[in-house]
VOGU-27258 format. One record per residue (C-alpha): residue number from 1; x, y, z. Coordinates in Angstrom, 1 decimal, always signed. Example, Ala and Ser with C-alpha at 12.3 -4.5 7.8 and 13.67 -1.06 7.14 Angstrom:
BEGIN
{1,{+12.3,-4.5,+7.8}}
{2,{+13.7,-1.1,+7.1}}
***
This chain:
BEGIN
{1,{+57.9,+123.1,+64.8}}
{2,{+58.9,+119.6,+63.8}}
{3,{+62.5,+120.6,+63.5}}
{4,{+62.4,+122.0,+67.1}}
{5,{+60.9,+118.8,+68.4}}
{6,{+63.6,+116.7,+66.7}}
{7,{+66.3,+119.0,+67.9}}
{8,{+64.9,+118.8,+71.5}}
{9,{+64.8,+115.0,+71.3}}
{10,{+68.4,+114.9,+70.0}}
{11,{+69.6,+117.3,+72.7}}
{12,{+67.9,+115.1,+75.4}}
{13,{+69.5,+111.9,+74.0}}
{14,{+72.9,+113.7,+73.8}}
{15,{+72.6,+114.8,+77.4}}
{16,{+71.9,+111.2,+78.5}}
{17,{+74.9,+110.0,+76.5}}
{18,{+77.2,+112.6,+78.0}}
{19,{+76.0,+111.8,+81.5}}
{20,{+76.5,+108.1,+80.9}}
{21,{+80.0,+108.8,+79.7}}
{22,{+80.7,+111.0,+82.7}}
{23,{+79.4,+108.3,+85.1}}
{24,{+81.5,+105.7,+83.4}}
{25,{+84.6,+107.8,+83.7}}
{26,{+83.8,+108.7,+87.3}}
{27,{+83.6,+105.0,+88.1}}
{28,{+86.9,+104.2,+86.4}}
{29,{+89.6,+103.1,+88.8}}
{30,{+92.7,+105.4,+88.9}}
{31,{+95.9,+103.3,+88.9}}
{32,{+99.2,+104.4,+90.5}}
{33,{+102.4,+102.6,+89.7}}
{34,{+104.5,+101.4,+92.7}}
{35,{+108.0,+102.0,+91.6}}
{36,{+109.4,+99.6,+94.2}}
{37,{+107.7,+96.7,+92.4}}
{38,{+107.1,+97.8,+88.8}}
{39,{+109.7,+98.7,+86.1}}
{40,{+112.5,+96.8,+87.9}}
{41,{+114.0,+96.5,+84.5}}
{42,{+115.5,+99.9,+85.2}}
{43,{+117.3,+101.6,+88.1}}
{44,{+114.9,+103.3,+90.6}}
{45,{+115.2,+106.9,+89.4}}
{46,{+114.7,+105.9,+85.8}}
{47,{+111.4,+104.2,+86.7}}
{48,{+109.7,+107.6,+87.0}}
{49,{+110.1,+108.2,+83.3}}
{50,{+109.3,+104.6,+82.5}}
{51,{+106.0,+104.9,+84.3}}
{52,{+105.1,+108.1,+82.5}}
{53,{+106.0,+106.5,+79.1}}
{54,{+103.8,+103.6,+80.0}}
{55,{+100.8,+105.9,+80.5}}
{56,{+100.8,+106.4,+84.2}}
{57,{+100.0,+109.8,+85.7}}
{58,{+100.8,+108.9,+89.3}}
{59,{+103.4,+106.8,+91.2}}
{60,{+104.1,+105.6,+94.7}}
{61,{+107.2,+104.0,+96.2}}
{62,{+109.1,+102.8,+99.2}}
{63,{+111.6,+105.1,+100.8}}
{64,{+114.3,+105.8,+98.1}}
{65,{+117.4,+104.5,+99.9}}
{66,{+120.7,+105.6,+98.4}}
{67,{+119.3,+108.8,+96.8}}
{68,{+119.1,+112.3,+98.0}}
{69,{+115.9,+114.2,+98.2}}
{70,{+117.1,+116.4,+95.3}}
{71,{+117.8,+113.4,+93.1}}
{72,{+114.4,+111.9,+93.6}}
{73,{+112.6,+115.2,+93.1}}
{74,{+114.5,+115.8,+89.9}}
{75,{+113.7,+112.4,+88.5}}
{76,{+110.0,+112.9,+89.3}}
{77,{+109.8,+116.4,+87.9}}
{78,{+111.8,+115.5,+84.8}}
{79,{+109.3,+112.7,+84.1}}
{80,{+106.3,+115.0,+84.6}}
{81,{+104.5,+112.7,+86.9}}
{82,{+102.7,+112.9,+90.3}}
{83,{+103.9,+111.1,+93.4}}
{84,{+101.1,+110.1,+95.7}}
{85,{+102.7,+108.1,+98.5}}
{86,{+106.0,+107.2,+100.0}}
{87,{+106.8,+104.6,+102.7}}
{88,{+108.4,+105.8,+105.9}}
{89,{+112.2,+105.4,+106.4}}
{90,{+112.5,+101.8,+107.7}}
{91,{+116.0,+101.8,+109.2}}
{92,{+118.6,+99.2,+108.3}}
{93,{+116.7,+96.4,+106.4}}
{94,{+119.8,+94.2,+106.4}}
{95,{+119.3,+94.0,+110.2}}
{96,{+115.7,+93.2,+109.8}}
{97,{+114.4,+96.7,+110.5}}
{98,{+111.1,+97.6,+108.9}}
{99,{+110.1,+100.7,+110.7}}
{100,{+110.1,+101.6,+114.4}}
{101,{+106.5,+102.6,+115.3}}
{102,{+105.8,+99.5,+117.5}}
{103,{+109.3,+99.0,+118.9}}
{104,{+109.7,+100.1,+122.5}}
{105,{+112.9,+102.0,+123.1}}
{106,{+113.1,+103.2,+119.5}}
{107,{+111.0,+106.3,+119.9}}
{108,{+113.8,+108.6,+118.9}}
{109,{+114.5,+106.6,+115.8}}
{110,{+110.8,+106.6,+114.9}}
{111,{+110.5,+110.4,+115.3}}
{112,{+113.7,+110.8,+113.2}}
{113,{+112.3,+108.5,+110.5}}
{114,{+109.0,+110.3,+110.3}}
{115,{+110.6,+113.8,+110.1}}
{116,{+112.9,+112.7,+107.3}}
{117,{+110.0,+111.0,+105.4}}
{118,{+107.8,+114.1,+105.7}}
{119,{+110.6,+116.2,+104.4}}
{120,{+110.9,+113.9,+101.3}}
{121,{+107.1,+113.7,+100.9}}
{122,{+106.7,+117.5,+101.0}}
{123,{+109.5,+117.9,+98.4}}
{124,{+107.8,+115.3,+96.1}}
{125,{+104.3,+116.6,+96.7}}
{126,{+103.3,+113.2,+98.1}}
{127,{+100.0,+113.4,+100.0}}
{128,{+100.4,+110.1,+101.9}}
{129,{+103.0,+108.3,+104.0}}
{130,{+102.8,+104.6,+104.8}}
{131,{+104.0,+104.3,+108.4}}
{132,{+105.9,+101.0,+108.9}}
{133,{+105.3,+99.4,+112.3}}
{134,{+108.4,+97.2,+112.5}}
{135,{+109.0,+93.5,+113.2}}
{136,{+108.9,+91.8,+116.6}}
{137,{+112.1,+89.9,+116.4}}
{138,{+112.3,+88.6,+120.0}}
{139,{+109.3,+86.9,+121.6}}
{140,{+105.8,+87.9,+120.9}}
{141,{+103.8,+91.1,+121.0}}
{142,{+103.5,+92.6,+124.4}}
{143,{+101.6,+95.5,+126.0}}
{144,{+104.8,+97.6,+125.6}}
{145,{+104.6,+97.2,+121.8}}
{146,{+101.0,+98.2,+121.8}}
{147,{+101.7,+101.3,+124.0}}
{148,{+104.7,+102.3,+121.9}}
{149,{+102.7,+102.0,+118.7}}
{150,{+99.8,+104.2,+119.9}}
{151,{+102.2,+106.8,+121.4}}
{152,{+104.3,+107.0,+118.3}}
{153,{+101.4,+107.3,+115.9}}
{154,{+99.9,+110.0,+118.1}}
{155,{+103.1,+112.0,+117.8}}
{156,{+103.3,+111.3,+114.1}}
{157,{+99.7,+112.4,+113.5}}
{158,{+100.5,+115.8,+114.9}}
{159,{+103.5,+116.2,+112.5}}
{160,{+101.4,+114.9,+109.6}}
{161,{+98.6,+117.4,+110.3}}
{162,{+101.0,+120.3,+110.3}}
{163,{+102.4,+119.1,+106.9}}
{164,{+98.9,+118.3,+105.5}}
{165,{+99.9,+114.7,+104.8}}
{166,{+97.9,+111.6,+105.5}}
{167,{+99.5,+108.7,+107.4}}
{168,{+98.4,+105.2,+106.6}}
{169,{+99.0,+102.0,+108.5}}
{170,{+98.9,+98.6,+106.6}}
{171,{+98.3,+95.1,+107.9}}
{172,{+100.9,+92.9,+106.3}}
{173,{+100.5,+89.1,+106.1}}
{174,{+102.8,+86.7,+107.9}}
{175,{+103.9,+84.9,+104.8}}
{176,{+105.4,+88.0,+103.2}}
{177,{+106.9,+89.5,+106.4}}
{178,{+106.9,+87.1,+109.3}}
{179,{+106.6,+88.8,+112.8}}
{180,{+105.5,+92.1,+111.4}}
{181,{+103.7,+93.9,+114.2}}
{182,{+100.7,+95.3,+112.2}}
{183,{+99.3,+92.1,+110.8}}
{184,{+95.6,+92.4,+111.7}}
{185,{+92.7,+94.4,+110.3}}
{186,{+90.9,+94.3,+113.6}}
{187,{+93.9,+95.7,+115.3}}
{188,{+94.5,+98.4,+112.7}}
{189,{+90.9,+99.6,+113.0}}
{190,{+91.1,+99.6,+116.8}}
{191,{+94.3,+101.7,+116.6}}
{192,{+92.7,+104.2,+114.2}}
{193,{+89.7,+104.6,+116.4}}
{194,{+91.9,+105.0,+119.5}}
{195,{+94.1,+107.7,+118.0}}
{196,{+91.0,+109.3,+116.5}}
{197,{+92.9,+111.5,+114.1}}
{198,{+91.9,+112.4,+110.5}}
{199,{+95.6,+112.0,+109.6}}
{200,{+95.8,+108.3,+110.5}}
{201,{+93.9,+106.0,+108.2}}
{202,{+94.0,+102.4,+106.8}}
{203,{+96.0,+101.2,+103.9}}
{204,{+94.0,+98.4,+102.4}}
{205,{+96.1,+96.1,+100.3}}
{206,{+93.8,+93.4,+98.8}}
{207,{+96.8,+91.0,+98.4}}
{208,{+97.5,+91.1,+102.2}}
{209,{+93.8,+91.0,+103.0}}
{210,{+93.4,+87.8,+101.2}}
{211,{+96.4,+86.1,+102.9}}
{212,{+95.5,+87.5,+106.3}}
{213,{+91.8,+86.6,+106.5}}
{214,{+90.1,+86.5,+103.1}}
{215,{+86.4,+87.6,+103.2}}
{216,{+87.2,+90.5,+101.0}}
{217,{+83.7,+91.8,+100.3}}
{218,{+82.6,+92.0,+103.9}}
{219,{+85.9,+93.4,+105.0}}
{220,{+85.8,+96.2,+102.4}}
{221,{+82.3,+97.1,+103.6}}
{222,{+83.4,+97.1,+107.3}}
{223,{+86.6,+99.1,+106.9}}
{224,{+85.4,+101.6,+104.2}}
{225,{+85.0,+104.5,+106.6}}
{226,{+88.7,+104.2,+107.6}}
{227,{+90.3,+103.6,+104.2}}
{228,{+93.1,+106.1,+103.2}}
{229,{+94.7,+104.1,+100.4}}
{230,{+94.2,+100.9,+98.4}}
{231,{+96.8,+98.6,+96.8}}
{232,{+96.3,+95.5,+94.7}}
{233,{+98.1,+92.3,+93.6}}
{234,{+97.1,+88.8,+92.9}}
{235,{+97.4,+86.2,+95.7}}
{236,{+99.2,+84.1,+96.6}}
{237,{+102.1,+84.9,+94.2}}
{238,{+101.7,+88.7,+94.0}}
{239,{+101.5,+88.9,+90.2}}
{240,{+99.3,+91.0,+88.0}}
{241,{+95.6,+91.2,+88.9}}
{242,{+94.7,+89.0,+85.9}}
{243,{+97.3,+86.3,+86.7}}
{244,{+96.3,+82.9,+88.0}}
{245,{+95.4,+83.1,+91.7}}
{246,{+92.7,+83.4,+94.4}}
{247,{+91.3,+86.9,+93.7}}
{248,{+88.6,+87.9,+91.1}}
{249,{+89.8,+91.5,+90.6}}
{250,{+86.9,+92.5,+88.3}}
{251,{+84.6,+91.9,+91.2}}
{252,{+87.0,+93.6,+93.7}}
{253,{+87.2,+96.8,+91.6}}
{254,{+83.4,+96.9,+91.5}}
{255,{+83.2,+96.3,+95.3}}
{256,{+85.7,+99.2,+95.9}}
{257,{+83.6,+101.4,+93.6}}
{258,{+80.4,+100.5,+95.5}}
{259,{+82.2,+101.3,+98.8}}
{260,{+82.7,+104.8,+97.7}}
{261,{+86.5,+104.7,+97.3}}
{262,{+87.4,+106.9,+94.4}}
{263,{+91.1,+107.7,+95.1}}
{264,{+94.2,+106.2,+93.5}}
{265,{+94.8,+102.4,+93.6}}
{266,{+98.4,+101.4,+93.9}}
{267,{+99.7,+98.6,+91.7}}
{268,{+102.1,+96.9,+94.2}}
{269,{+102.7,+93.6,+92.3}}
{270,{+105.7,+91.7,+90.9}}
{271,{+105.2,+91.6,+87.1}}
{272,{+105.5,+88.0,+85.9}}
{273,{+107.6,+89.1,+82.9}}
{274,{+108.1,+92.5,+81.4}}
{275,{+106.3,+95.3,+83.3}}
{276,{+104.8,+97.1,+80.2}}
{277,{+103.6,+93.9,+78.6}}
{278,{+102.1,+92.8,+81.9}}
{279,{+99.9,+96.0,+81.9}}
{280,{+97.6,+94.5,+79.2}}
{281,{+95.3,+93.5,+82.0}}
{282,{+94.3,+97.1,+82.4}}
{283,{+92.8,+97.3,+78.9}}
{284,{+91.4,+93.7,+79.1}}
{285,{+89.5,+94.8,+82.2}}
{286,{+88.0,+97.7,+80.3}}
{287,{+90.1,+100.3,+82.1}}
{288,{+92.8,+102.8,+81.2}}
{289,{+95.8,+104.4,+82.8}}
***
């Protein structure tokens, strides 16, 4: 009888311990390496294997200019790693093009860019596409820009729905990219509500949020129903989350957890030195890759 009581007590304690471990693991952030920022010590296609060797299970990237779809897919598959997100084809960056979604008269270019990006995303198994809005190079934002943006995103949402891919729009701060059309969280949420499609959501980059408006805690709480992806970097210099700067990332990760976000978090920062050595912050924060 006493043995059974002790066994029962041990089983209960073990159950509590297992549940605590499960809860801890469930709350653990999942980090995704942005290959356009991390592992720049290597050429782009070699960064897939570098990310895998560093312990990552998932990557994201900008559009892989200069490489065929087959080359990129082979690099990803050879590394044995998942690709979560890819940026839309931006156009000629040497001419200042950073997407076409909000550029009147560029509707054909936008549709072409989305179709190509979806093709790459499907081949890579990527579940998300960051749709670039473009820069307003002449004058200020007009009603024509707003109209083009809504119309283009509506057309994109239909194509994304057919491909079972999520499109995300990201407010970008004026210091990193001056004159970028989508530079406001209020505007982004208004657009998402107007389009009213499950395939158009918000990309919440905490680095950009801090430089656009700050007020991180309240903003996370306000936009949480619309979040489709999250990225992080320290502000203002875009280094590792533990580098000197304005943002307390231990607090931010807790705030994201409390908001209910449990998807991948993209590491879109510029390592201060070597990428792998810079990843020590993950362990220091009590996390793992």
